[in-house]
DRENRO-333145 format. One record per residue (C-alpha): residue number from 1; residue in three letters; x, y, z. Coordinates in steps of 0.5 Angstrom, whole numbers, m for minus. Example, Ala and Ser with C-alpha at 12.3 -4.5 7.8 and 13.67 -1.06 7.14 Angstrom:
% DRENRO-333145
PT	1	ala	25	m9	16
PT	2	ser	27	m2	14
END
This chain:
% DRENRO-333145
PT	1	unk	m92	m87	8
PT	2	unk	m95	m80	7
PT	3	unk	m92	m75	2
PT	4	unk	m91	m70	7
PT	5	unk	m86	m75	10
PT	6	unk	m82	m76	4
PT	7	unk	m82	m68	2
PT	8	unk	m79	m67	9
PT	9	unk	m74	m72	7
PT	10	unk	m72	m68	1
PT	11	unk	m72	m61	4
PT	12	unk	m78	m58	1
PT	13	unk	m85	m56	3
PT	14	unk	m90	m61	1
PT	15	unk	m95	m59	m5
PT	16	unk	m101	m56	m2
PT	17	unk	m107	m61	m1
PT	18	unk	m102	m67	m2
PT	19	unk	m98	m67	4
PT	20	unk	m103	m72	8
PT	21	unk	m104	m77	2
PT	22	unk	m101	m84	3
PT	23	unk	m96	m86	m2
PT	24	unk	m96	m92	m5
PT	25	unk	m89	m93	m8
PT	26	unk	m83	m90	m11
PT	27	unk	m82	m91	m19
PT	28	unk	m78	m88	m25
PT	29	unk	m81	m92	m30
PT	30	unk	m88	m89	m32
PT	31	unk	m91	m95	m34
PT	32	unk	m91	m97	m27
PT	33	unk	m94	m91	m24
PT	34	unk	m101	m91	m21
PT	35	unk	m105	m88	m16
PT	36	unk	m101	m85	m10
PT	37	unk	m94	m87	m13
PT	38	unk	m89	m82	m14
PT	39	unk	m85	m81	m21
PT	40	unk	m78	m79	m21
PT	41	unk	m76	m77	m28
PT	42	unk	m68	m79	m29
PT	43	unk	m64	m79	m35
PT	44	unk	m62	m86	m37
PT	45	unk	m57	m88	m43
PT	46	unk	m62	m88	m48
PT	47	unk	m68	m85	m45
PT	48	unk	m70	m78	m41
PT	49	unk	m75	m80	m36
PT	50	unk	m77	m72	m37
PT	51	unk	m81	m74	m43
PT	52	unk	m86	m79	m39
PT	53	unk	m88	m74	m34
PT	54	unk	m94	m73	m37
PT	55	unk	m96	m80	m38
PT	56	unk	m94	m82	m31
PT	57	unk	m99	m76	m28
PT	58	unk	m104	m79	m33
PT	59	unk	m103	m86	m30
PT	60	unk	m105	m83	m23
PT	61	unk	m98	m81	m20
PT	62	unk	m99	m77	m14
PT	63	unk	m93	m72	m16
PT	64	unk	m87	m72	m21
PT	65	unk	m80	m71	m19
PT	66	unk	m76	m67	m24
PT	67	unk	m70	m63	m26
PT	68	unk	m74	m58	m30
PT	69	unk	m81	m57	m32
PT	70	unk	m84	m61	m38
PT	71	unk	m89	m57	m42
PT	72	unk	m96	m58	m41
PT	73	unk	m96	m61	m34
PT	74	unk	m100	m59	m28
PT	75	unk	m95	m55	m24
PT	76	unk	m98	m57	m17
PT	77	unk	m96	m64	m18
PT	78	unk	m89	m63	m20
PT	79	unk	m83	m62	m15
PT	80	unk	m77	m59	m18
PT	81	unk	m70	m62	m15
PT	82	unk	m63	m60	m18
PT	83	unk	m61	m68	m18
PT	84	unk	m67	m73	m20
PT	85	unk	m62	m79	m18
PT	86	unk	m60	m76	m12
PT	87	unk	m68	m75	m10
PT	88	unk	m69	m82	m12
PT	89	unk	m64	m85	m7
PT	90	unk	m67	m81	m2
PT	91	unk	m74	m82	m3
PT	92	unk	m73	m90	m4
PT	93	unk	m69	m90	3
PT	94	unk	m74	m86	6
PT	95	unk	m80	m90	4
PT	96	unk	m77	m96	6
PT	97	unk	m75	m94	13
PT	98	unk	m68	m94	12
PT	99	unk	m67	m101	12
PT	100	unk	m59	m100	12
PT	101	unk	m60	m97	19
PT	102	unk	m62	m104	22
PT	103	unk	m57	m108	20
PT	104	unk	m50	m108	18
PT	105	unk	m49	m107	10
PT	106	unk	m42	m109	7
PT	107	unk	m41	m107	0
PT	108	unk	m36	m111	m4
PT	109	unk	m33	m107	m10
PT	110	unk	m27	m108	m15
PT	111	unk	m26	m110	m23
PT	112	unk	m26	m117	m22
PT	113	unk	m28	m122	m16
PT	114	unk	m34	m118	m14
PT	115	unk	m39	m123	m14
PT	116	unk	m35	m129	m12
PT	117	unk	m33	m125	m6
PT	118	unk	m40	m122	m4
PT	119	unk	m42	m130	m4
PT	120	unk	m36	m132	0
PT	121	unk	m38	m127	5
PT	122	unk	m45	m129	5
PT	123	unk	m43	m136	6
PT	124	unk	m38	m134	12
PT	125	unk	m43	m130	16
PT	126	unk	m48	m135	16
PT	127	unk	m45	m140	21
PT	128	unk	m45	m135	26
PT	129	unk	m50	m130	25
PT	130	unk	m55	m135	22
PT	131	unk	m60	m131	17
PT	132	unk	m55	m127	12
PT	133	unk	m58	m123	6
PT	134	unk	m54	m121	m1
PT	135	unk	m55	m118	m7
PT	136	unk	m50	m119	m13
PT	137	unk	m50	m120	m20
PT	138	unk	m52	m127	m20
PT	139	unk	m57	m128	m15
PT	140	unk	m61	m125	m9
PT	141	unk	m60	m129	m2
PT	142	unk	m64	m129	4
PT	143	unk	m61	m135	8
PT	144	unk	m61	m141	4
PT	145	unk	m66	m138	m1
PT	146	unk	m64	m136	m7
PT	147	unk	m67	m132	m13
PT	148	unk	m63	m131	m19
PT	149	unk	m62	m124	m21
PT	150	unk	m65	m123	m28
PT	151	unk	m64	m116	m29
PT	152	unk	m58	m116	m32
PT	153	unk	m56	m110	m27
PT	154	unk	m51	m112	m21
PT	155	unk	m53	m106	m17
PT	156	unk	m61	m104	m18
PT	157	unk	m64	m98	m18
PT	158	unk	m65	m95	m11
PT	159	unk	m73	m97	m11
PT	160	unk	m71	m104	m12
PT	161	unk	m65	m104	m8
PT	162	unk	m68	m101	m2
PT	163	unk	m74	m106	m3
PT	164	unk	m70	m112	m3
PT	165	unk	m66	m109	4
PT	166	unk	m73	m108	7
PT	167	unk	m75	m115	5
PT	168	unk	m68	m118	8
PT	169	unk	m69	m114	15
PT	170	unk	m76	m116	15
PT	171	unk	m74	m123	14
PT	172	unk	m69	m123	20
PT	173	unk	m63	m122	16
PT	174	unk	m57	m120	21
PT	175	unk	m52	m117	16
PT	176	unk	m53	m116	8
PT	177	unk	m48	m116	3
PT	178	unk	m49	m112	m3
PT	179	unk	m44	m112	m9
PT	180	unk	m43	m105	m11
PT	181	unk	m41	m103	m19
PT	182	unk	m38	m97	m21
PT	183	unk	m44	m95	m25
PT	184	unk	m48	m96	m19
PT	185	unk	m44	m91	m15
PT	186	unk	m43	m86	m20
PT	187	unk	m50	m86	m21
PT	188	unk	m52	m85	m14
PT	189	unk	m56	m92	m13
PT	190	unk	m53	m93	m7
PT	191	unk	m53	m86	m4
PT	192	unk	m59	m88	1
PT	193	unk	m55	m94	4
PT	194	unk	m51	m93	11
PT	195	unk	m45	m98	10
PT	196	unk	m42	m101	15
PT	197	unk	m36	m103	11
PT	198	unk	m33	m103	4
PT	199	unk	m29	m109	1
PT	200	unk	m24	m108	m5
PT	201	unk	m22	m114	m10
PT	202	unk	m18	m110	m15
PT	203	unk	m19	m104	m19
PT	204	unk	m16	m105	m26
PT	205	unk	m19	m104	m33
PT	206	unk	m27	m104	m34
PT	207	unk	m33	m99	m36
PT	208	unk	m28	m94	m39
PT	209	unk	m34	m93	m44
PT	210	unk	m38	m90	m39
PT	211	unk	m32	m87	m34
PT	212	unk	m28	m84	m40
PT	213	unk	m21	m85	m36
PT	214	unk	m18	m90	m31
PT	215	unk	m18	m84	m26
PT	216	unk	m25	m83	m26
PT	217	unk	m27	m90	m26
PT	218	unk	m23	m91	m19
PT	219	unk	m26	m84	m16
PT	220	unk	m33	m88	m17
PT	221	unk	m30	m94	m14
PT	222	unk	m27	m90	m8
PT	223	unk	m34	m87	m7
PT	224	unk	m36	m94	m3
PT	225	unk	m30	m93	2
PT	226	unk	m32	m86	3
PT	227	unk	m39	m87	5
PT	228	unk	m37	m93	9
PT	229	unk	m31	m89	13
PT	230	unk	m36	m83	14
PT	231	unk	m41	m88	17
PT	232	unk	m36	m90	22
PT	233	unk	m35	m97	18
PT	234	unk	m29	m101	16
PT	235	unk	m25	m102	10
PT	236	unk	m22	m109	7
PT	237	unk	m16	m107	2
PT	238	unk	m12	m112	m3
PT	239	unk	m5	m110	m2
PT	240	unk	m3	m114	m8
PT	241	unk	m7	m109	m12
PT	242	unk	m1	m104	m13
PT	243	unk	m4	m99	m17
PT	244	unk	m10	m98	m13
PT	245	unk	m8	m100	m6
PT	246	unk	m3	m94	m5
PT	247	unk	m9	m89	m7
PT	248	unk	m14	m92	m3
PT	249	unk	m10	m93	4
PT	250	unk	m10	m86	6
PT	251	unk	m18	m85	5
PT	252	unk	m19	m92	9
PT	253	unk	m19	m89	16
PT	254	unk	m17	m93	22
PT	255	unk	m22	m99	22
PT	256	unk	m18	m103	16
PT	257	unk	m15	m109	14
PT	258	unk	m11	m111	8
PT	259	unk	m10	m118	5
PT	260	unk	m5	m121	0
PT	261	unk	m6	m128	m4
PT	262	unk	1	m127	m5
PT	263	unk	3	m127	2
PT	264	unk	6	m120	3
PT	265	unk	8	m120	10
PT	266	unk	6	m113	11
PT	267	unk	m1	m115	10
PT	268	unk	m6	m117	16
PT	269	unk	m9	m123	12
PT	270	unk	m4	m127	8
PT	271	unk	m4	m134	5
PT	272	unk	1	m139	5
PT	273	unk	2	m146	2
PT	274	unk	m4	m145	m3
PT	275	unk	m5	m152	m6
PT	276	unk	m10	m155	m11
PT	277	unk	m15	m160	m8
PT	278	unk	m21	m164	m11
PT	279	unk	m25	m160	m13
PT	280	unk	m23	m153	m10
PT	281	unk	m16	m151	m6
PT	282	unk	m13	m151	1
PT	283	unk	m9	m146	4
PT	284	unk	m6	m143	11
PT	285	unk	m9	m136	13
PT	286	unk	m5	m132	17
PT	287	unk	m10	m127	20
PT	288	unk	m11	m122	26
PT	289	unk	m15	m127	30
PT	290	unk	m9	m133	29
PT	291	unk	m7	m138	24
PT	292	unk	m12	m143	21
PT	293	unk	m13	m148	15
PT	294	unk	m18	m146	10
PT	295	unk	m21	m151	5
PT	296	unk	m25	m148	m1
PT	297	unk	m30	m152	m5
PT	298	unk	m29	m147	m11
PT	299	unk	m23	m148	m16
PT	300	unk	m19	m142	m18
PT	301	unk	m13	m139	m14
PT	302	unk	m15	m132	m15
PT	303	unk	m21	m135	m10
PT	304	unk	m15	m135	m5
PT	305	unk	m15	m127	m5
PT	306	unk	m23	m127	m5
PT	307	unk	m23	m131	1
PT	308	unk	m18	m127	5
PT	309	unk	m23	m121	3
PT	310	unk	m29	m124	6
PT	311	unk	m25	m127	12
PT	312	unk	m23	m119	13
PT	313	unk	m30	m117	13
PT	314	unk	m32	m122	18
PT	315	unk	m27	m121	23
PT	316	unk	m28	m113	23
PT	317	unk	m36	m115	24
PT	318	unk	m33	m119	30
PT	319	unk	m35	m126	28
PT	320	unk	m31	m132	30
PT	321	unk	m25	m134	26
PT	322	unk	m27	m141	26
PT	323	unk	m34	m140	24
PT	324	unk	m32	m136	18
PT	325	unk	m27	m141	16
PT	326	unk	m33	m146	16
PT	327	unk	m38	m142	13
PT	328	unk	m32	m141	7
PT	329	unk	m32	m148	6
PT	330	unk	m39	m149	6
PT	331	unk	m40	m146	m1
PT	332	unk	m40	m151	m6
PT	333	unk	m41	m146	m13
PT	334	unk	m42	m139	m15
PT	335	unk	m46	m140	m22
PT	336	unk	m42	m138	m28
PT	337	unk	m36	m137	m24
PT	338	unk	m31	m143	m26
PT	339	unk	m37	m147	m27
PT	340	unk	m35	m154	m30
PT	341	unk	m40	m157	m35
PT	342	unk	m39	m165	m34
PT	343	unk	m43	m170	m38
PT	344	unk	m38	m175	m39
PT	345	unk	m34	m172	m45
PT	346	unk	m27	m174	m45
PT	347	unk	m25	m166	m44
PT	348	unk	m26	m161	m39
PT	349	unk	m31	m155	m41
PT	350	unk	m31	m149	m36
PT	351	unk	m36	m143	m36
PT	352	unk	m33	m137	m33
PT	353	unk	m35	m130	m33
PT	354	unk	m28	m127	m34
PT	355	unk	m30	m121	m39
PT	356	unk	m24	m117	m37
PT	357	unk	m16	m117	m39
PT	358	unk	m14	m119	m32
PT	359	unk	m20	m124	m31
PT	360	unk	m18	m127	m38
PT	361	unk	m11	m128	m36
PT	362	unk	m12	m131	m29
PT	363	unk	m17	m136	m32
PT	364	unk	m13	m138	m37
PT	365	unk	m6	m139	m33
PT	366	unk	m11	m143	m28
PT	367	unk	m13	m147	m33
PT	368	unk	m7	m148	m36
PT	369	unk	m4	m151	m30
PT	370	unk	m10	m156	m30
PT	371	unk	m10	m158	m37
PT	372	unk	m6	m164	m40
PT	373	unk	m8	m163	m47
PT	374	unk	m9	m156	m51
PT	375	unk	m13	m150	m48
PT	376	unk	m18	m147	m52
PT	377	unk	m22	m141	m51
PT	378	unk	m28	m138	m54
PT	379	unk	m30	m131	m52
PT	380	unk	m32	m124	m55
PT	381	unk	m33	m117	m52
PT	382	unk	m39	m113	m51
PT	383	unk	m42	m108	m56
PT	384	unk	m42	m101	m55
PT	385	unk	m38	m102	m49
PT	386	unk	m31	m101	m47
PT	387	unk	m27	m102	m54
PT	388	unk	m20	m101	m51
PT	389	unk	m20	m108	m48
PT	390	unk	m21	m111	m54
PT	391	unk	m14	m111	m57
PT	392	unk	m11	m113	m50
PT	393	unk	m16	m119	m50
PT	394	unk	m14	m122	m57
PT	395	unk	m7	m121	m55
PT	396	unk	m8	m125	m48
PT	397	unk	m12	m130	m51
PT	398	unk	m7	m132	m57
PT	399	unk	m1	m132	m52
PT	400	unk	m4	m136	m47
PT	401	unk	m9	m141	m50
PT	402	unk	m7	m146	m55
PT	403	unk	m13	m145	m59
PT	404	unk	m18	m138	m60
PT	405	unk	m25	m138	m62
PT	406	unk	m27	m130	m63
PT	407	unk	m34	m129	m62
PT	408	unk	m40	m124	m60
PT	409	unk	m42	m122	m53
PT	410	unk	m48	m118	m53
PT	411	unk	m47	m114	m59
PT	412	unk	m53	m109	m57
PT	413	unk	m53	m104	m63
PT	414	unk	m46	m105	m66
PT	415	unk	m45	m110	m72
PT	416	unk	m42	m116	m68
PT	417	unk	m37	m117	m74
PT	418	unk	m34	m110	m71
PT	419	unk	m32	m113	m64
PT	420	unk	m30	m119	m67
PT	421	unk	m26	m116	m72
PT	422	unk	m22	m112	m67
PT	423	unk	m21	m117	m63
PT	424	unk	m19	m122	m69
PT	425	unk	m14	m117	m72
PT	426	unk	m10	m116	m65
PT	427	unk	m10	m123	m64
PT	428	unk	m7	m124	m71
PT	429	unk	m2	m118	m69
PT	430	unk	0	m122	m63
PT	431	unk	2	m128	m67
PT	432	unk	m5	m131	m68
PT	433	unk	m5	m136	m74
PT	434	unk	m12	m136	m78
PT	435	unk	m15	m142	m79
PT	436	unk	m10	m146	m75
PT	437	unk	m10	m143	m67
PT	438	unk	m14	m137	m69
PT	439	unk	m22	m138	m71
PT	440	unk	m27	m133	m72
PT	441	unk	m35	m134	m71
PT	442	unk	m39	m129	m69
PT	443	unk	m45	m133	m68
PT	444	unk	m44	m135	m61
PT	445	unk	m47	m142	m61
PT	446	unk	m44	m144	m67
PT	447	unk	m37	m142	m64
PT	448	unk	m38	m146	m58
PT	449	unk	m40	m152	m62
PT	450	unk	m34	m151	m66
PT	451	unk	m29	m151	m60
PT	452	unk	m33	m157	m57
PT	453	unk	m33	m161	m63
PT	454	unk	m26	m160	m64
PT	455	unk	m23	m162	m57
PT	456	unk	m19	m168	m56
PT	457	unk	m18	m172	m50
PT	458	unk	m15	m168	m44
PT	459	unk	m17	m161	m47
PT	460	unk	m20	m156	m44
PT	461	unk	m25	m151	m47
PT	462	unk	m26	m144	m43
PT	463	unk	m33	m141	m45
PT	464	unk	m31	m134	m42
PT	465	unk	m35	m127	m42
PT	466	unk	m42	m129	m41
PT	467	unk	m42	m134	m34
PT	468	unk	m49	m134	m31
PT	469	unk	m53	m129	m36
PT	470	unk	m59	m131	m38
PT	471	unk	m60	m127	m44
PT	472	unk	m56	m124	m50
PT	473	unk	m57	m117	m52
PT	474	unk	m58	m115	m59
PT	475	unk	m60	m109	m63
PT	476	unk	m67	m111	m62
PT	477	unk	m66	m112	m54
PT	478	unk	m65	m119	m50
PT	479	unk	m66	m126	m53
PT	480	unk	m66	m132	m48
PT	481	unk	m59	m135	m47
PT	482	unk	m56	m140	m43
PT	483	unk	m48	m141	m44
PT	484	unk	m48	m148	m40
PT	485	unk	m54	m150	m44
PT	486	unk	m51	m149	m50
PT	487	unk	m45	m152	m48
PT	488	unk	m49	m158	m46
PT	489	unk	m52	m159	m52
PT	490	unk	m46	m158	m56
PT	491	unk	m43	m164	m52
PT	492	unk	m49	m168	m53
PT	493	unk	m48	m167	m60
PT	494	unk	m41	m169	m60
PT	495	unk	m42	m175	m56
PT	496	unk	m48	m177	m61
PT	497	unk	m53	m177	m56
END
């Protein structure tokens, strides 16, 4: 693609003499700049890309896009824009040929359940549509091909995101599901996508370190709905979310469905007769296309709501109900979501991504009902992130679990003792008894060994917060980590193998 086409998309004249030059890529990382590339200087949490404009040009970048002119830079190769992030989204979408215009793209957002709902929707659509793509916190899927998402970003930056969409379209995907975070929406990473639909799980309490208030967090989430409605797309809303649903409904347009895992009669999709089965659960779903029995292979009663949300999106994409239900039932597991670690030990070990107060609450309630013995929980709270949730999670843990082990979780530049201490103190204030039903161990591997070594016949040990993530982020950056692998090692040590 020539630079003149990209300049036109930005609404600016191409710099003299460069218009017919072929562009080889769009990047915001100066280290990836090369001959023919376009470098976009964006402001990150820790680094300002404007500091690296000169370096990118020295590496051969055709032009640099920035909000202000850095000193000592050749102005003939500099393009000034009011918002670099907005420009990055436009450039990326244009460079990759606007792939979201070729197939329906459905965005899934919410505080909890985004990944499972996106994966369920991918599975549900695959029966009738064949090849379907999805981009989630856990992985990238093209049909049956699955590539782990090792970026630690749920919503990728615009060039990577648009590149994946183009790859999926070129590989024959007939629909694409994209997990959309509040960060991705607020920072404009999704601005170049034409959404055919917006699916909401819930909007509770998360990322207030970034957004400041729940209201600002909600407004970021609502952007997905606004983008979908503006493009003539649909909305699927959770009627059980008493705080967010009334606020989202007036913005949802006419093409909308609501769902209720609690069976609220006002919802167009609702569940009845929810029953545990081995290994998942079954329920009766009432939908606009009729009543049907749904059998899920994945455990957790909260997945009833996630499944209904996926059904609603599938129906609004005009897919047959019976094929959507068959697709839901074909999903065997979602990595790091209620994942059982079974090596022959006489107790359950469960790995789950629950890292918010709401998610921890439902996970502990679910496991309590399925536990004959004591319920353990090992968890922490990420450093330099939403500190307001720490006390609440400490209170929830000691009130809902029999034994709580507080540990670290991605401390980043914060002293692990700080987050552990805040959770621990709140747990004590809520009735936790140090040394009895409450322990603290900042070393996460040691905390997992502590719980697994103490578990008895019929107990359940929930390892919450990390799920599928393949690293722990400390002061010096990420180090490799596997929650499941660490649990397996502790179990084998306990069994003497």
